[in-house]
DRENDO-1510 file (C-alpha; in Angstrom, 1 decimal, always signed):
<recs>
REC; n; res; u; v; w
REC; 1; MET; +97.4; +91.9; +94.2 .
REC; 2; ASP; +101.1; +92.2; +93.4 .
REC; 3; ASN; +103.1; +95.3; +94.3 .
REC; 4; ILE; +105.5; +97.0; +91.9 .
REC; 5; ILE; +107.7; +99.6; +93.3 .
REC; 6; ILE; +108.8; +102.3; +90.9 .
REC; 7; PRO; +111.5; +104.9; +91.7 .
REC; 8; LYS; +110.3; +108.5; +92.1 .
REC; 9; ASN; +111.5; +109.5; +88.6 .
REC; 10; LYS; +108.5; +111.4; +87.2 .
REC; 11; ASN; +109.4; +110.7; +83.6 .
REC; 12; GLN; +109.7; +106.9; +84.1 .
REC; 13; SER; +106.6; +106.9; +86.3 .
REC; 14; SER; +104.5; +108.7; +83.7 .
REC; 15; ILE; +105.8; +106.3; +80.9 .
REC; 16; ILE; +104.9; +103.3; +83.0 .
REC; 17; GLN; +101.5; +104.7; +83.8 .
REC; 18; ALA; +100.8; +105.4; +80.2 .
REC; 19; PHE; +101.8; +101.9; +79.3 .
REC; 20; LEU; +99.6; +100.3; +81.9 .
REC; 21; LYS; +96.6; +102.5; +80.8 .
REC; 22; GLU; +97.2; +101.5; +77.2 .
REC; 23; MET; +97.3; +97.8; +78.1 .
REC; 24; LYS; +94.1; +98.3; +80.1 .
REC; 25; ILE; +95.8; +97.1; +83.3 .
REC; 26; HIS; +94.2; +98.4; +86.5 .
REC; 27; PHE; +96.7; +100.0; +88.8 .
REC; 28; LYS; +96.7; +102.2; +91.9 .
REC; 29; ILE; +99.2; +104.8; +92.9 .
REC; 30; LYS; +100.1; +105.0; +96.5 .
REC; 31; ASP; +102.7; +107.4; +98.0 .
REC; 32; ASP; +105.3; +105.9; +100.3 .
REC; 33; GLU; +104.0; +106.7; +103.8 .
REC; 34; THR; +107.3; +106.0; +105.4 .
REC; 35; LYS; +109.0; +109.0; +103.8 .
REC; 36; MET; +108.9; +112.4; +105.4 .
REC; 37; SER; +108.9; +115.7; +103.7 .
REC; 38; GLN; +112.0; +117.9; +103.7 .
REC; 39; GLU; +110.1; +120.3; +106.0 .
REC; 40; GLU; +109.3; +117.5; +108.5 .
REC; 41; PHE; +113.0; +116.3; +108.4 .
REC; 42; PHE; +114.3; +119.8; +109.2 .
REC; 43; THR; +111.7; +120.3; +111.9 .
REC; 44; GLN; +112.8; +117.1; +113.6 .
REC; 45; ILE; +116.5; +118.3; +113.3 .
REC; 46; ASP; +115.6; +121.6; +114.9 .
REC; 47; GLU; +113.6; +119.9; +117.7 .
REC; 48; ALA; +116.6; +117.7; +118.4 .
REC; 49; LYS; +119.0; +120.6; +118.5 .
REC; 50; GLN; +116.6; +122.4; +121.0 .
REC; 51; GLU; +116.5; +119.3; +123.2 .
REC; 52; VAL; +120.3; +119.2; +123.3 .
REC; 53; LYS; +120.4; +122.9; +124.3 .
REC; 54; GLU; +117.9; +122.2; +127.1 .
REC; 55; GLY; +120.0; +119.3; +128.3 .
REC; 56; LYS; +117.4; +116.6; +127.4 .
REC; 57; THR; +120.1; +114.1; +126.5 .
REC; 58; THR; +121.3; +110.8; +127.8 .
REC; 59; LYS; +125.0; +110.0; +128.0 .
REC; 60; VAL; +126.0; +106.4; +127.2 .
REC; 61; THR; +129.4; +104.9; +127.9 .
REC; 62; LYS; +131.2; +102.7; +125.5 .
REC; 63; GLU; +130.6; +99.8; +127.8 .
REC; 64; GLN; +126.9; +100.4; +127.9 .
REC; 65; LEU; +126.8; +100.7; +124.1 .
REC; 66; HIS; +128.8; +97.5; +123.7 .
REC; 67; SER; +126.6; +95.7; +126.1 .
REC; 68; PHE; +123.4; +96.9; +124.4 .
REC; 69; LEU; +124.7; +95.9; +120.9 .
REC; 70; GLU; +125.7; +92.5; +122.1 .
REC; 71; SER; +122.2; +91.9; +123.4 .
REC; 72; LEU; +120.7; +92.4; +120.0 .
</recs>
């Protein structure tokens, strides 16, 4: 089975779905599981801010960062 990725434009999506139905082409709609909702995004931001307030951070020097990036 081939995958066709269509942008999340509801108008375009509904037109393509109607076309596929008319042509009697079987298709399946699957949401992108890698995306997170806006609520999940802001929850993660809030959690990160709280961790910073609690001092749960790690400081990295420029040399450490450079060394790490060179190792990739």
